[in-house]
N, C-alpha and C positions, 0 to 999 in steps of 0.2 A: 691543594690549598692548605693541607694540614702539615706541610713541610715546615720545620723550624726556621729554615733559611728564609722562606716566604714570609713568615710571621715577623721575623727580626727585620727583614728589609722593609716590610710595610710600616713597622713602628719607626724605623730609621728615616724613611721617606716622610712620614707624617711629622715627626719631631723637627727634622731639618727644614721642612717646608714651612712649619709654623714659625720657627726661628728666623727664617729668611723673610717671611712676611712682616714680622715684628721689626727686624732690622731695617727693612725698606721703609716702613712707616716712620721709624725714628729718624732715619736719614732724611726723609722728605720734610719732616717737621723742623729739623735743624737747618736745612737749606732755606726753608720758608722763613725761619727766624732770622737767619743771617741776612737774607734779602730785605726783611722788614727793618732790622736795625740799621742797615746801610742807608736806607731811605729816610730814617727819622733824623730830624735836624738836631743840631747841638747849639744851645743858647747860653748866654750869661744871664744872670738875674735881670740886668737892665734891658738886654735885647729881648727877653721873653716878655717883659712888661710893655715894651714898644710894640711887640707883635700883638699882644692882647688889645692894646688901644687901637691899632690899625684894623684888626680883623673883627673886632667886637665880640670875640670869643672869651669864655671864662675858664675853659679847661682844655688841656692838651697833654698828650704823652710825649716826652722829649728827654734828651740828654741835657743836663744843666752843668756847666763848668764854672768853677769858682773856688774860693777858699772855704774850707770847713771850719766853722767857728762855733764856740759854745761859751755861755756865760759861766758855766761851772765845769771846766775840763778836768779830766783825771790827772792827778799830779804824779808824774814819774820822772825819769831823767829828762824827759821833755813832756810838755802838756799833750795829753792824748784825748781823742774823741771816743775811741773804743780801745779796750785792752783785752788781750787774750794771753793768759799765763798758763804754760804747760810745765808739768813736773815729770821728769824722766828718771828711771834707774840707770846708772852707769855701771858697766862691767869692764873687766880688765881687757877683754878683746875688742873694746870700743863700741860694743852694741849699746844702743839707747832704747829703752822700753818705756813708752808713755804710761803713766799710772793715774794722772789726774789733769783736768783742764778746767780753768776758771775763765769766765767771760764777764766783762763789766763795761757798760757804756755810759757816756755822759747823759745827764737827764734832759738837757736842752741842746738842740742841734740845729744849725742853719748853714746854708751855703750862700756866700755873699761875694759881690765885687765891690768896687769903690763906691757905687751909688746906691745899690739896692741889695736886699737879701730875701731869701725864701726859707721859711721855717719848715723843718722836716718832721713829719709824723712817721715814726718807724713802726715796722711790723715784724713778726717772727720769721717771715720768709726772706728777709733782707740778706743778700749775698755780699759779704764784705771781705771775703778771703783774698780777693785779687788786689785789694788796696793795702793789705797789712805789711808793715815793715818790721824788721828785726830790731828790737830796742836794746835789750841787754841779756846777759847770761850770768848765772851765779852757781858755782859748784860747791856743794856741801859734802866733804869727805865723811865716810862712814867707818867706824871702828869695827874690825873683824876679829873674831877669836882665832886662836892658833889653828884649830881644825878647819875653820872656814878658809884661812889663808892657804893651808896645805892643799885643800880641795881645789882652790883656784889655781894653785901652782901646777898640780897634776893635769888639770883640764887645759891649761895654757900649753904645756908640753905636748899633749895629745893633739891639740889644734895646730901647733907649729909643725909636728911630724906628719900631719894630715893622715893619721891612721884611719879615722872615720869622722864623719860629721856628727856632732852631738847636739841634741836639742836643748840640753841643760847648759846655760851659759856660766854657771857658777853663782857665787854670791855677789850682789851688787857692792861695789866699792865706794859708792857715793850717790848723791842726788844732784840732778841738774835742773835748775829753775831757769826757764827761758820765757822772755816776754816779747810779744808781738803787739803792734798797735797801729792805729790810724792817727797820724800826727796832726795836732790842731794847727790851724792857720796855714796849712799847706794846700796846694792846688789839687783838686780832685774833680771827677766827673760822676754825677749821679743820674741814674735813669729811673723815671717814675712818672706819675700823673701830677701835673701842676694845676692848682686851682687859684683863680683870682677872686678874692672877696672884695667886691667893690665898696661895700659899706665900710669895712675896716681899712680899705686901701692896702691890703696885705696879700702876699702870695704864700701859698702852702704847697708842699710836696707830700702827697699821701701815697701810701703803699710803695715806697721806693724798692726797686728790685735789685739794683746793683750799686755799689760804691766802687768806682774804678779809678785808676791813675790816668786812663785815657779811654776814649771810645774804641780806638784801635785794639786795645787790650782785650776787650770783649769779643770783637770780631775775630781776632786771632785765636782766642780760646774756642769759639764755635767752629772755626775752620779746622782746628786740631781734632775736635770731636767728629766732624764730618769725615776727615781722612781716616780716623780710627774706625768709624762705622763702615766706610767704603771697603777697607781691608777686611773687616769681619764679614761683610756681604760676599766678597769674592771667595773667602774660605768656606763659608756656609753653603754658597751656591755650588762649589765643587763637591762638597759632601752630599748635597741634595742630588746632584747629577749622578754621583756614584750609586747612592742608595736607590734612586729611581731606575737606573740601568739594571741593577740586580733584581729589583722588584719586577720590572718590565719583562726581563728574561724569564723569571719564574712564572709569571702570568702567561707568557707566550707558550712556555712548555706545558703548562696546565691545560691551556685551550687546545693545543695540538694533541695532547694525550686524551682529552675529552672527546675530540672529534674522531680520533682513531677508535676509541671505545664504542662510540655511536655507530660508526661505519661497520665495525666488526659485528655489533649486535644486529644491525640491519642485514648484513650478509648471512649471519647465522639463521636469521628468521627466514630469509629467502631460500636458503639452501636446506632448511629444515634440519640443521645440525643441532639436534638435541640429544642429551644423554638419556636414552630410553631403555626400559626393560621390556624384553620380549613378552613376558607374562602379562603385561598391560595391554597387549595387542592380540588377545585371543579372538578367534572367530566368533562372530555374534550369532552363529547358528549352532555349531557343534561344541563350541567352548573347549576344544581340545587342541586344535592346530592353530598356528599363528595366521592371522589374516594377511593375505598377500596378493589380493586381486583389487585393482582400481577400475571402477566403472567409468565409462565415458558416456555422456559429457559431464555428469555430475561430480566426478572425481572422488567419490566416496571410497574409503578403504575400510571395508566392514566384514568381509568373509574370506574364507580360504579357497584354494583352487578346487578342492574336492566338492565343497558345498556349492560352489558356483556352477559346477557341472550338473548338480541335482535340482537347480532352480526350476520350478514348474512354469513360472512366467518370466519373460525377459525384462524384469523390472528390478530396480535397486531396492533392496529390503529396507533402506533408511528413508529415502525420499519418494519411492514408488515411480521414479522417472524411468522412461524407456531406455534400456541399455542398447547402445549402438556398438560399443566395442569394449574389450577387456584388456587390461595390461597387468601382466604377472610381474611382481617384484620379488627380489631375493635379499634376505638379511644375511650379513656376513659378520 
């Protein structure tokens, strides 16, 4: 078990096993979420109000489809409900590196159809990325010194010749401002918890989770995540199987070696195969010659042949048992 391969394979088996368990758990949660969202109904503000009146319920989680409206939209090239502005560095080789992001949302937001509307209470966990549209770009050139332009020119030649891949892209030649946004008065689908306030006769959507262009968009996204997790599970399972096989083979070899050692020790004990010094087996009577007589039936090895001939009584000097026979042994 002290073998480095055994330790490494044990760590590999444990790590891949834990990763496999985590991936399977995530895959199961995604499948569960996909099935849940498939079953959840999609309403318009008017149809959800009719549902509340018919079912006598006041809360429900649902997808609500309609126009996103605001009394104070963000003014851009088009009126926006939410705006995300990103600033990038631009390099001569076309690389864009993001350096800053700004996010701004309209203060009041509702989703409406021709007859009714639902006021939206936003939260920090709202996922709006799926509904963002590209609004505009603005490029701001940057003045470079002679040395900076020379450096860029040398790097450009190196990249074109493909001598080696460089991590330094040179000096930025400009800034790119790019704006994304959720366009006001356009059709969107929002998922969240809808509450009917009967006293005010108003509907509110609290804790919205997604702003989407369609319900199918969310289901498609989850399906992509499920496929990705499935492929990762296959890869990790193969790695887990390989590490488990290596670890299992090492354990098997260790057990076989242990059994062989025990069997050898047992045989050594039965055969009396010990590394002995003859001086430790002096005759217990004369203390000069080696003991070489075994008495029967007690099997004591205690005296030499000469001393056994001079015994006054036919008794073992160790246990005083009557001697029936003697066996002389020879050390080589």
